[in-house]
py3Dmol code that shows the C-alpha trace and the ligand (Angstrom):
import py3Dmol

protein = """\
ATOM      1  CA  MET A   1    -139.193  64.243  54.295  1.00  0.00           C
ATOM      2  CA  THR A   2    -140.917  65.572  51.187  1.00  0.00           C
ATOM      3  CA  ILE A   3    -139.353  65.456  47.719  1.00  0.00           C
ATOM      4  CA  LYS A   4    -138.751  69.179  47.920  1.00  0.00           C
ATOM      5  CA  GLN A   5    -136.941  68.876  51.278  1.00  0.00           C
ATOM      6  CA  THR A   6    -134.914  65.898  49.928  1.00  0.00           C
ATOM      7  CA  VAL A   7    -133.743  67.814  46.936  1.00  0.00           C
ATOM      8  CA  LYS A   8    -132.695  70.697  49.172  1.00  0.00           C
ATOM      9  CA  LYS A   9    -130.851  68.391  51.623  1.00  0.00           C
ATOM     10  CA  TYR A  10    -128.805  66.517  48.967  1.00  0.00           C
ATOM     11  CA  THR A  11    -128.024  69.396  46.664  1.00  0.00           C
ATOM     12  CA  SER A  12    -125.006  70.492  48.787  1.00  0.00           C
ATOM     13  CA  LEU A  13    -123.330  67.119  48.253  1.00  0.00           C
ATOM     14  CA  LEU A  14    -123.094  67.655  44.507  1.00  0.00           C
ATOM     15  CA  ARG A  15    -121.960  71.253  44.431  1.00  0.00           C
ATOM     16  CA  GLU A  16    -118.335  70.277  43.756  1.00  0.00           C
ATOM     17  CA  VAL A  17    -119.046  68.018  40.769  1.00  0.00           C
ATOM     18  CA  THR A  18    -121.728  69.940  38.834  1.00  0.00           C
ATOM     19  CA  HIS A  19    -123.050  73.469  38.293  1.00  0.00           C
ATOM     20  CA  ILE A  20    -126.607  72.102  38.392  1.00  0.00           C
ATOM     21  CA  PRO A  21    -126.613  70.128  41.721  1.00  0.00           C
ATOM     22  CA  ALA A  22    -130.349  70.493  42.488  1.00  0.00           C
ATOM     23  CA  LYS A  23    -131.294  69.472  38.972  1.00  0.00           C
ATOM     24  CA  GLU A  24    -129.043  66.371  39.295  1.00  0.00           C
ATOM     25  CA  VAL A  25    -130.642  65.349  42.570  1.00  0.00           C
ATOM     26  CA  GLU A  26    -133.982  65.635  40.824  1.00  0.00           C
ATOM     27  CA  ILE A  27    -132.702  63.430  38.003  1.00  0.00           C
ATOM     28  CA  LEU A  28    -131.611  60.815  40.515  1.00  0.00           C
ATOM     29  CA  ILE A  29    -135.022  60.912  42.227  1.00  0.00           C
ATOM     30  CA  MET A  30    -136.754  60.546  38.879  1.00  0.00           C
ATOM     31  CA  HIS A  31    -134.448  57.611  38.067  1.00  0.00           C
ATOM     32  CA  ILE A  32    -135.203  55.834  41.385  1.00  0.00           C
ATOM     33  CA  LEU A  33    -138.964  56.401  41.083  1.00  0.00           C
ATOM     34  CA  ASP A  34    -139.084  55.883  37.297  1.00  0.00           C
ATOM     35  CA  LYS A  35    -141.017  59.142  36.909  1.00  0.00           C
ATOM     36  CA  ASN A  36    -140.639  62.081  34.584  1.00  0.00           C
ATOM     37  CA  ILE A  37    -140.120  65.809  35.324  1.00  0.00           C
ATOM     38  CA  ILE A  38    -143.814  66.729  35.037  1.00  0.00           C
ATOM     39  CA  TRP A  39    -144.659  64.130  37.682  1.00  0.00           C
ATOM     40  CA  LEU A  40    -141.842  65.355  39.861  1.00  0.00           C
ATOM     41  CA  HIS A  41    -142.911  69.028  39.777  1.00  0.00           C
ATOM     42  CA  MET A  42    -146.544  68.076  40.483  1.00  0.00           C
ATOM     43  CA  ASN A  43    -145.542  65.979  43.480  1.00  0.00           C
ATOM     44  CA  TYR A  44    -142.929  68.093  45.224  1.00  0.00           C
ATOM     45  CA  ASP A  45    -144.812  67.907  48.526  1.00  0.00           C
ATOM     46  CA  LYS A  46    -145.212  64.170  48.407  1.00  0.00           C
ATOM     47  CA  GLU A  47    -143.240  62.053  50.997  1.00  0.00           C
ATOM     48  CA  PHE A  48    -140.043  60.552  49.577  1.00  0.00           C
ATOM     49  CA  ASP A  49    -139.367  57.144  51.097  1.00  0.00           C
ATOM     50  CA  LYS A  50    -136.319  56.023  49.122  1.00  0.00           C
ATOM     51  CA  VAL A  51    -133.831  58.219  50.840  1.00  0.00           C
ATOM     52  CA  LYS A  52    -131.300  55.404  51.360  1.00  0.00           C
ATOM     53  CA  ASP A  53    -131.337  54.577  47.588  1.00  0.00           C
ATOM     54  CA  LEU A  54    -130.894  58.252  46.826  1.00  0.00           C
ATOM     55  CA  GLU A  55    -128.067  58.737  49.276  1.00  0.00           C
ATOM     56  CA  LYS A  56    -126.195  55.854  47.736  1.00  0.00           C
ATOM     57  CA  LEU A  57    -126.469  57.328  44.204  1.00  0.00           C
ATOM     58  CA  VAL A  58    -125.687  60.879  45.353  1.00  0.00           C
ATOM     59  CA  LYS A  59    -122.483  59.639  47.029  1.00  0.00           C
ATOM     60  CA  LYS A  60    -121.528  57.811  43.874  1.00  0.00           C
ATOM     61  CA  ARG A  61    -122.161  60.914  41.736  1.00  0.00           C
ATOM     62  CA  ALA A  62    -120.147  62.991  44.280  1.00  0.00           C
ATOM     63  CA  THR A  63    -117.055  60.976  43.246  1.00  0.00           C
ATOM     64  CA  ASN A  64    -117.549  62.425  39.754  1.00  0.00           C
ATOM     65  CA  TYR A  65    -119.018  59.155  38.470  1.00  0.00           C
ATOM     66  CA  PRO A  66    -120.938  60.202  35.319  1.00  0.00           C
ATOM     67  CA  MET A  67    -124.658  60.726  35.697  1.00  0.00           C
ATOM     68  CA  GLU A  68    -125.219  58.939  32.343  1.00  0.00           C
ATOM     69  CA  TYR A  69    -123.744  55.697  33.752  1.00  0.00           C
ATOM     70  CA  ILE A  70    -125.991  55.938  36.811  1.00  0.00           C
ATOM     71  CA  THR A  71    -129.202  56.461  34.867  1.00  0.00           C
ATOM     72  CA  GLY A  72    -128.107  54.318  31.805  1.00  0.00           C
ATOM     73  CA  LYS A  73    -129.334  57.064  29.521  1.00  0.00           C
ATOM     74  CA  ALA A  74    -127.919  59.934  27.371  1.00  0.00           C
ATOM     75  CA  THR A  75    -129.365  62.207  24.784  1.00  0.00           C
ATOM     76  CA  PHE A  76    -127.802  62.734  21.397  1.00  0.00           C
ATOM     77  CA  TYR A  77    -129.266  64.635  18.462  1.00  0.00           C
ATOM     78  CA  GLY A  78    -132.439  65.096  20.451  1.00  0.00           C
ATOM     79  CA  GLU A  79    -132.955  61.336  20.849  1.00  0.00           C
ATOM     80  CA  ASN A  80    -132.548  59.059  23.856  1.00  0.00           C
ATOM     81  CA  PHE A  81    -129.838  56.436  23.859  1.00  0.00           C
ATOM     82  CA  LEU A  82    -128.857  53.651  26.200  1.00  0.00           C
ATOM     83  CA  VAL A  83    -125.410  53.946  27.732  1.00  0.00           C
ATOM     84  CA  LYS A  84    -123.409  51.800  30.102  1.00  0.00           C
ATOM     85  CA  GLU A  85    -120.047  51.711  31.839  1.00  0.00           C
ATOM     86  CA  GLY A  86    -117.361  50.368  29.521  1.00  0.00           C
ATOM     87  CA  VAL A  87    -118.670  52.392  26.487  1.00  0.00           C
ATOM     88  CA  LEU A  88    -118.026  56.085  25.770  1.00  0.00           C
ATOM     89  CA  ILE A  89    -120.808  58.514  26.691  1.00  0.00           C
ATOM     90  CA  PRO A  90    -122.015  60.461  23.600  1.00  0.00           C
ATOM     91  CA  ARG A  91    -120.759  64.041  23.356  1.00  0.00           C
ATOM     92  CA  PRO A  92    -122.843  66.858  21.865  1.00  0.00           C
ATOM     93  CA  GLU A  93    -120.094  67.969  19.448  1.00  0.00           C
ATOM     94  CA  THR A  94    -120.370  64.591  17.604  1.00  0.00           C
ATOM     95  CA  GLU A  95    -123.745  65.861  16.287  1.00  0.00           C
ATOM     96  CA  ILE A  96    -121.744  68.185  13.953  1.00  0.00           C
ATOM     97  CA  LEU A  97    -120.013  65.172  12.455  1.00  0.00           C
ATOM     98  CA  VAL A  98    -123.434  63.574  11.809  1.00  0.00           C
ATOM     99  CA  ASP A  99    -124.677  66.818  10.202  1.00  0.00           C
ATOM    100  CA  ASN A 100    -121.643  66.953   7.894  1.00  0.00           C
ATOM    101  CA  ALA A 101    -122.320  63.398   6.706  1.00  0.00           C
ATOM    102  CA  ILE A 102    -126.019  64.057   6.166  1.00  0.00           C
ATOM    103  CA  GLU A 103    -125.228  67.074   4.009  1.00  0.00           C
ATOM    104  CA  ILE A 104    -123.117  64.886   1.664  1.00  0.00           C
ATOM    105  CA  LEU A 105    -125.392  61.819   1.725  1.00  0.00           C
ATOM    106  CA  ASN A 106    -128.482  63.884   0.979  1.00  0.00           C
ATOM    107  CA  LYS A 107    -126.993  65.053  -2.346  1.00  0.00           C
ATOM    108  CA  GLU A 108    -126.768  61.469  -3.645  1.00  0.00           C
ATOM    109  CA  ASN A 109    -129.699  59.641  -5.207  1.00  0.00           C
ATOM    110  CA  GLN A 110    -128.664  55.965  -5.110  1.00  0.00           C
ATOM    111  CA  LYS A 111    -128.410  53.630  -2.108  1.00  0.00           C
ATOM    112  CA  LEU A 112    -125.219  54.345  -0.206  1.00  0.00           C
ATOM    113  CA  LYS A 113    -122.968  52.172   1.931  1.00  0.00           C
ATOM    114  CA  VAL A 114    -121.366  53.897   4.903  1.00  0.00           C
ATOM    115  CA  LEU A 115    -118.812  52.425   7.308  1.00  0.00           C
ATOM    116  CA  GLU A 116    -118.489  53.714  10.851  1.00  0.00           C
ATOM    117  CA  ILE A 117    -115.208  52.963  12.601  1.00  0.00           C
ATOM    118  CA  GLY A 118    -115.500  52.897  16.404  1.00  0.00           C
ATOM    119  CA  THR A 119    -119.244  52.910  16.815  1.00  0.00           C
ATOM    120  CA  GLY A 120    -119.301  52.880  20.645  1.00  0.00           C
ATOM    121  CA  SER A 121    -122.934  53.247  21.740  1.00  0.00           C
ATOM    122  CA  GLY A 122    -123.965  53.368  18.099  1.00  0.00           C
ATOM    123  CA  ILE A 123    -125.156  57.003  18.084  1.00  0.00           C
ATOM    124  CA  ILE A 124    -123.627  57.973  14.738  1.00  0.00           C
ATOM    125  CA  SER A 125    -124.803  54.938  12.798  1.00  0.00           C
ATOM    126  CA  VAL A 126    -128.232  54.966  14.407  1.00  0.00           C
ATOM    127  CA  MET A 127    -128.792  58.678  13.592  1.00  0.00           C
ATOM    128  CA  LEU A 128    -127.596  58.189   9.968  1.00  0.00           C
ATOM    129  CA  ALA A 129    -129.906  55.177   9.651  1.00  0.00           C
ATOM    130  CA  LYS A 130    -132.824  57.177  11.055  1.00  0.00           C
ATOM    131  CA  LEU A 131    -132.219  60.295   8.952  1.00  0.00           C
ATOM    132  CA  ILE A 132    -131.131  58.806   5.598  1.00  0.00           C
ATOM    133  CA  GLU A 133    -133.765  56.692   3.868  1.00  0.00           C
ATOM    134  CA  ASN A 134    -131.535  54.803   1.330  1.00  0.00           C
ATOM    135  CA  ILE A 135    -128.540  53.770   3.402  1.00  0.00           C
ATOM    136  CA  GLU A 136    -126.728  50.612   4.409  1.00  0.00           C
ATOM    137  CA  ILE A 137    -124.304  50.917   7.336  1.00  0.00           C
ATOM    138  CA  ILE A 138    -121.494  48.779   8.638  1.00  0.00           C
ATOM    139  CA  ALA A 139    -120.607  49.692  12.144  1.00  0.00           C
ATOM    140  CA  VAL A 140    -117.380  48.322  13.608  1.00  0.00           C
ATOM    141  CA  ASP A 141    -115.724  48.395  17.011  1.00  0.00           C
ATOM    142  CA  ILE A 142    -113.046  46.371  18.872  1.00  0.00           C
ATOM    143  CA  ASN A 143    -115.061  46.480  22.065  1.00  0.00           C
ATOM    144  CA  ASP A 144    -117.702  43.745  22.518  1.00  0.00           C
ATOM    145  CA  LYS A 145    -119.555  45.777  25.142  1.00  0.00           C
ATOM    146  CA  ALA A 146    -119.829  48.669  22.686  1.00  0.00           C
ATOM    147  CA  LEU A 147    -121.106  46.431  19.908  1.00  0.00           C
ATOM    148  CA  ASP A 148    -123.745  44.923  22.224  1.00  0.00           C
ATOM    149  CA  LEU A 149    -124.928  48.324  23.325  1.00  0.00           C
ATOM    150  CA  ALA A 150    -124.911  49.731  19.791  1.00  0.00           C
ATOM    151  CA  LYS A 151    -127.131  46.792  18.719  1.00  0.00           C
ATOM    152  CA  GLN A 152    -129.559  47.619  21.545  1.00  0.00           C
ATOM    153  CA  ASN A 153    -129.657  51.182  20.463  1.00  0.00           C
ATOM    154  CA  ALA A 154    -130.281  50.159  16.852  1.00  0.00           C
ATOM    155  CA  LEU A 155    -133.223  48.028  18.023  1.00  0.00           C
ATOM    156  CA  LYS A 156    -134.555  50.759  20.321  1.00  0.00           C
ATOM    157  CA  HIS A 157    -134.706  53.141  17.300  1.00  0.00           C
ATOM    158  CA  GLY A 158    -136.013  50.511  14.873  1.00  0.00           C
ATOM    159  CA  VAL A 159    -133.066  50.702  12.480  1.00  0.00           C
ATOM    160  CA  GLU A 160    -131.495  47.280  13.150  1.00  0.00           C
ATOM    161  CA  ASP A 161    -132.175  46.196   9.546  1.00  0.00           C
ATOM    162  CA  LYS A 162    -130.084  49.024   8.206  1.00  0.00           C
ATOM    163  CA  ILE A 163    -126.936  48.404  10.259  1.00  0.00           C
ATOM    164  CA  THR A 164    -124.565  45.461  10.320  1.00  0.00           C
ATOM    165  CA  PHE A 165    -122.339  45.360  13.350  1.00  0.00           C
ATOM    166  CA  VAL A 166    -118.919  43.784  12.995  1.00  0.00           C
ATOM    167  CA  LYS A 167    -116.113  43.279  15.471  1.00  0.00           C
ATOM    168  CA  SER A 168    -113.110  44.667  13.658  1.00  0.00           C
ATOM    169  CA  ASP A 169    -109.862  46.484  14.310  1.00  0.00           C
ATOM    170  CA  LEU A 170    -110.417  49.359  11.874  1.00  0.00           C
ATOM    171  CA  TYR A 171    -110.851  47.675   8.399  1.00  0.00           C
ATOM    172  CA  GLU A 172    -109.403  44.319   9.385  1.00  0.00           C
ATOM    173  CA  ASN A 173    -112.663  42.320   8.930  1.00  0.00           C
ATOM    174  CA  ILE A 174    -114.230  44.531   6.262  1.00  0.00           C
ATOM    175  CA  ASN A 175    -114.039  43.258   2.677  1.00  0.00           C
ATOM    176  CA  ASP A 176    -116.728  45.372   1.032  1.00  0.00           C
ATOM    177  CA  SER A 177    -115.485  47.191  -2.071  1.00  0.00           C
ATOM    178  CA  ASP A 178    -118.420  49.544  -2.537  1.00  0.00           C
ATOM    179  CA  ILE A 179    -118.237  51.772   0.520  1.00  0.00           C
ATOM    180  CA  PHE A 180    -119.076  55.419  -0.313  1.00  0.00           C
ATOM    181  CA  MET A 181    -118.145  57.055   2.959  1.00  0.00           C
ATOM    182  CA  THR A 182    -116.267  56.254   6.159  1.00  0.00           C
ATOM    183  CA  ILE A 183    -117.167  58.148   9.293  1.00  0.00           C
ATOM    184  CA  SER A 184    -115.382  57.975  12.572  1.00  0.00           C
ATOM    185  CA  ASN A 185    -114.979  59.539  15.977  1.00  0.00           C
ATOM    186  CA  PRO A 186    -111.930  57.540  16.898  1.00  0.00           C
ATOM    187  CA  PRO A 187    -109.772  57.776  20.051  1.00  0.00           C
ATOM    188  CA  TYR A 188    -107.526  60.795  19.531  1.00  0.00           C
ATOM    189  CA  ILE A 189    -106.138  61.795  22.872  1.00  0.00           C
ATOM    190  CA  ALA A 190    -102.358  61.426  23.536  1.00  0.00           C
ATOM    191  CA  ASP A 191    -101.610  58.460  25.843  1.00  0.00           C
ATOM    192  CA  ASP A 192     -99.929  60.627  28.490  1.00  0.00           C
ATOM    193  CA  TYR A 193    -102.738  63.222  28.727  1.00  0.00           C
ATOM    194  CA  LYS A 194    -104.089  63.609  32.254  1.00  0.00           C
ATOM    195  CA  LEU A 195    -107.855  63.170  32.023  1.00  0.00           C
ATOM    196  CA  PRO A 196    -110.257  65.138  34.232  1.00  0.00           C
ATOM    197  CA  THR A 197    -111.789  62.908  36.977  1.00  0.00           C
ATOM    198  CA  ASN A 198    -115.163  62.461  35.337  1.00  0.00           C
ATOM    199  CA  VAL A 199    -113.619  61.177  32.087  1.00  0.00           C
ATOM    200  CA  LYS A 200    -111.503  58.659  34.032  1.00  0.00           C
ATOM    201  CA  TYR A 201    -114.546  56.450  34.401  1.00  0.00           C
ATOM    202  CA  GLU A 202    -114.827  56.052  30.596  1.00  0.00           C
ATOM    203  CA  PRO A 203    -112.947  53.276  28.726  1.00  0.00           C
ATOM    204  CA  SER A 204    -109.386  54.223  27.880  1.00  0.00           C
ATOM    205  CA  ASN A 205    -109.540  52.353  24.551  1.00  0.00           C
ATOM    206  CA  ALA A 206    -112.228  54.817  23.442  1.00  0.00           C
ATOM    207  CA  LEU A 207    -110.076  57.827  24.321  1.00  0.00           C
ATOM    208  CA  PHE A 208    -106.375  57.286  23.754  1.00  0.00           C
ATOM    209  CA  GLY A 209    -105.189  57.286  20.169  1.00  0.00           C
ATOM    210  CA  GLY A 210    -101.431  56.685  20.654  1.00  0.00           C
ATOM    211  CA  LYS A 211     -98.291  58.401  21.914  1.00  0.00           C
ATOM    212  CA  VAL A 212     -99.025  61.575  19.979  1.00  0.00           C
ATOM    213  CA  GLY A 213    -102.790  61.017  19.818  1.00  0.00           C
ATOM    214  CA  ASP A 214    -103.347  61.142  16.046  1.00  0.00           C
ATOM    215  CA  GLU A 215    -101.889  57.728  15.206  1.00  0.00           C
ATOM    216  CA  LEU A 216    -105.268  55.985  14.816  1.00  0.00           C
ATOM    217  CA  LEU A 217    -106.650  58.864  12.760  1.00  0.00           C
ATOM    218  CA  LYS A 218    -103.636  58.575  10.426  1.00  0.00           C
ATOM    219  CA  ARG A 219    -104.219  54.790  10.060  1.00  0.00           C
ATOM    220  CA  ILE A 220    -107.854  55.486   9.234  1.00  0.00           C
ATOM    221  CA  ILE A 221    -106.777  57.976   6.523  1.00  0.00           C
ATOM    222  CA  ASP A 222    -104.255  55.488   5.044  1.00  0.00           C
ATOM    223  CA  ASP A 223    -106.677  52.583   4.998  1.00  0.00           C
ATOM    224  CA  THR A 224    -109.626  54.625   3.691  1.00  0.00           C
ATOM    225  CA  TYR A 225    -107.510  55.893   0.837  1.00  0.00           C
ATOM    226  CA  SER A 226    -106.098  52.441  -0.034  1.00  0.00           C
ATOM    227  CA  LYS A 227    -109.652  51.065  -0.138  1.00  0.00           C
ATOM    228  CA  LYS A 228    -110.621  53.841  -2.581  1.00  0.00           C
ATOM    229  CA  ILE A 229    -113.425  55.149  -0.458  1.00  0.00           C
ATOM    230  CA  LYS A 230    -114.477  58.568  -1.630  1.00  0.00           C
ATOM    231  CA  TYR A 231    -115.283  60.383   1.603  1.00  0.00           C
ATOM    232  CA  LEU A 232    -113.754  60.316   5.063  1.00  0.00           C
ATOM    233  CA  LEU A 233    -115.297  62.330   7.914  1.00  0.00           C
ATOM    234  CA  CYS A 234    -113.665  62.284  11.308  1.00  0.00           C
ATOM    235  CA  GLU A 235    -113.722  63.981  14.657  1.00  0.00           C
ATOM    236  CA  MET A 236    -110.230  64.897  15.940  1.00  0.00           C
ATOM    237  CA  GLY A 237    -108.432  66.720  18.859  1.00  0.00           C
ATOM    238  CA  TYR A 238    -108.482  70.568  19.025  1.00  0.00           C
ATOM    239  CA  ASP A 239    -104.680  70.633  18.308  1.00  0.00           C
ATOM    240  CA  GLN A 240    -104.609  68.184  15.401  1.00  0.00           C
ATOM    241  CA  LYS A 241    -105.546  70.387  12.489  1.00  0.00           C
ATOM    242  CA  LYS A 242    -102.036  71.348  11.475  1.00  0.00           C
ATOM    243  CA  PRO A 243    -100.416  67.936  11.574  1.00  0.00           C
ATOM    244  CA  LEU A 244    -103.414  66.355   9.781  1.00  0.00           C
ATOM    245  CA  GLU A 245    -103.535  69.054   7.105  1.00  0.00           C
ATOM    246  CA  GLU A 246     -99.857  68.325   6.508  1.00  0.00           C
ATOM    247  CA  TYR A 247    -100.607  64.609   6.426  1.00  0.00           C
ATOM    248  CA  PHE A 248    -103.318  65.036   3.796  1.00  0.00           C
ATOM    249  CA  LYS A 249    -100.606  66.191   1.353  1.00  0.00           C
ATOM    250  CA  ASP A 250     -99.381  62.601   1.018  1.00  0.00           C
ATOM    251  CA  PHE A 251    -102.676  61.667  -0.702  1.00  0.00           C
ATOM    252  CA  SER A 252    -104.576  62.651  -3.820  1.00  0.00           C
ATOM    253  CA  VAL A 253    -107.265  64.872  -2.249  1.00  0.00           C
ATOM    254  CA  LYS A 254    -110.027  66.557  -4.238  1.00  0.00           C
ATOM    255  CA  SER A 255    -111.095  68.773  -1.316  1.00  0.00           C
ATOM    256  CA  HIS A 256    -110.824  69.002   2.472  1.00  0.00           C
ATOM    257  CA  SER A 257    -112.351  71.151   5.182  1.00  0.00           C
ATOM    258  CA  PHE A 258    -112.084  71.419   8.921  1.00  0.00           C
ATOM    259  CA  TYR A 259    -114.877  72.300  11.305  1.00  0.00           C
ATOM    260  CA  LYS A 260    -115.083  73.700  14.792  1.00  0.00           C
ATOM    261  CA  ASP A 261    -117.093  72.478  17.784  1.00  0.00           C
ATOM    262  CA  TYR A 262    -119.652  74.503  19.830  1.00  0.00           C
ATOM    263  CA  GLU A 263    -116.819  75.943  21.880  1.00  0.00           C
ATOM    264  CA  ASP A 264    -114.949  77.127  18.775  1.00  0.00           C
ATOM    265  CA  PHE A 265    -112.164  74.512  19.009  1.00  0.00           C
ATOM    266  CA  ASP A 266    -111.016  72.724  15.852  1.00  0.00           C
ATOM    267  CA  ARG A 267    -112.845  69.410  16.066  1.00  0.00           C
ATOM    268  CA  GLY A 268    -112.829  67.476  12.807  1.00  0.00           C
ATOM    269  CA  PHE A 269    -112.634  67.266   9.093  1.00  0.00           C
ATOM    270  CA  THR A 270    -114.279  66.146   5.838  1.00  0.00           C
ATOM    271  CA  LEU A 271    -111.898  64.658   3.254  1.00  0.00           C
ATOM    272  CA  GLU A 272    -112.825  63.908  -0.359  1.00  0.00           C
ATOM    273  CA  PHE A 273    -110.256  61.775  -2.119  1.00  0.00           C
ATOM    274  CA  LYS A 274    -109.611  61.847  -5.854  1.00  0.00           C
ATOM    275  CA  PHE A 275    -109.030  58.526  -7.518  1.00  0.00           C
TER     276      PHE A 275
END
"""
ligand_1 = """\
27
SAM
C -114.263 58.131 20.963
S -115.162 56.600 20.953
C -116.532 56.971 19.865
C -117.769 56.234 20.154
C -118.974 56.728 19.380
N -118.825 56.646 17.932
C -119.293 58.163 19.723
O -119.065 59.095 18.897
O -119.750 58.447 20.903
C -114.093 55.574 19.970
C -114.541 54.125 19.735
O -113.582 53.521 18.905
C -113.423 52.167 19.314
N -112.080 51.778 18.863
C -110.883 52.026 19.391
N -109.899 51.498 18.673
C -110.505 50.909 17.602
C -109.991 50.132 16.495
N -108.698 49.976 16.331
N -110.896 49.659 15.650
C -112.238 49.827 15.817
N -112.784 50.545 16.845
C -111.855 51.042 17.708
C -113.551 52.236 20.836
O -113.863 51.019 21.413
C -114.661 53.270 21.000
O -115.907 52.665 21.054
"""
view = py3Dmol.view(width=600, height=400)
view.addModel(protein, "pdb")
view.setStyle({"model": 0}, {"cartoon": {"style": "trace"}})
view.addModel(ligand_1, "xyz")
view.setStyle({"model": 1}, {"stick": {}})
view.zoomTo()
view.show()
C-alpha cells in the first residue's frame, strides 16, 4: 500500500475525534517515519511498510488520546515544545498572556525578576526568557514531571541560564523579595466540571482549581499582594471575571484590566497593585 492509499484507508477511523482526520493520519505517518511534510508530499506514491505501527497509533488517537502526547510535540507562540503525558498541553490562548507580560516588561529598562506559578511544560517562562533580554525567571510547579519537562524545554531553546526551576506550592519555597511580576495560568476549573474526553487524558492537578474553580487564583492574588509584587497577570475561566473583579476590591489596586481569548470569552487579567 502506498502512503497515499494508507492515508485514505485510515482517515475514516479518525472522523469522530477530529475535523482534520486525513491531516492527522499524515502527522502520525511523519511521526513514525521521522519525516517532515515536504518529504511526505514528495513521496505519496512510495510504499508504506509500517502499517502495523500506524494502526496502533490511529486506534489510540481514535479514543481521543491527544495527538500531542503521541508525537511528544506541540507548538506555542510559533515555536516547538516537548510535551508528555502527565503535563498540560499548551493552549493557543496562553499566548495572549505572554503578549500582555511582554508589553509591560518592554517598558522597563532595568533587569527584571519574574515569577511563574504553575509552569507546566515551561512555555510561558521559556517564551519570556527568549523574548526579553534582561530578565531573570523563577518557574515553580508542584508536579515533578512538569518541572523536568520545563527544564528540557528551557535547554531546547537555550534559555536554561535565565530560568530557575523550583518545586513549590505557590510561593511556599520562594523567598525572593525583588520580584517585579508574577504570571500564572493556574488550574481554574471547578472540581465537579465534566471534562470533554480529550481533556480527560491531561493531569487533573493542572486543571481543577477547587470547588468553585477560582480558589487557587484567589490564593495567588492574596500571596502576590502580601509579597508586595507590583504586577500579577493570570489566565482564568470564562465565567470568573465578575467574582474576581469583586475580589480585587479587597486590595489596593492601581489598575486592572481583563482580556478575552480568540473565541471572545473572558480569559484573564492584568492587575497592578499600589503599595
Ligand atoms: C493550567 S496548567 C498551566 C501550565 C503551563 N503554564 C501552561 O500555560 O501551559 C497549571 C499548572 O499549575 C501547576 N500547579 C497546580 N497547583 C499548583 C500549586 N499549588 N503550586 C504550583 N503549581 C501548581 C500544575 O501542576 C500545572 O502544571
